[in-house]
N, C-alpha and C positions, 0 to 999 in steps of 0.2 A: 504494500500500500504506500502511496505517496503521502507526503505531508498534508496536501490539500484534502485527500480522502479522510485522513484522521481528523482534521478540523471539522468535517461535516458530521461526525458521529456524536451522539449524545454521551453523557457521562455513564449511563447504564450500559450502553453499547460498548463503550471503552472498557468497562469493568469485565464484561462478558468476553471480549476479545483477549484481555489480559489473562483471564482464567484459562481460556482455550489454548493460548500460546504457551502458558506455563505447563499445561498438561502435555502439549506436544514436545516441549523441551525435555521434560522428565522422561518421556518415552524414548526420545533420541539418545539421552544420556545412558539409559539402561541398555539400549540396543548397542551403543558404542562400547559399553563396558564388557558385554558378552562377546561381541565380535566387531571388528572395525566397520564403521558405517561407510557406505560407498562414497559419500561426499561429506566429510567432517566439517566443512564450512557451513553446513546447515545449522550446526549447533551455535556457531557465532552469530549467524543471521537471526536466529530465533532469539538469542539474548538481546541483540540490538533492537529487534522489533518490540520486545517487552519494554525495553527502556524508552523507546519512542512513545509507546502507548501510555506508560506511566507519566512521562513528561507532559503529554497532551492532557491527561486526566488532571494533573496538578494545575495546569494553566486554566482549565475549565473551572476547577473548584475555586481558584482564587478570583475568577471573574464574577462568580455567583455571590 
């Protein structure tokens, strides 16, 4: 998702996206611990996406 797409989401949608992405990251980490993941950069991308979502959620909460 682009930054513009994140700005269009509501606070509840952002929270849902964060939970979903954290779940995805946890599954990736477990899969990587058992056997190497095909593309380990997905773990880094997932962490960055969670950070972006949290940042946007903080911005929205401060505006309210």
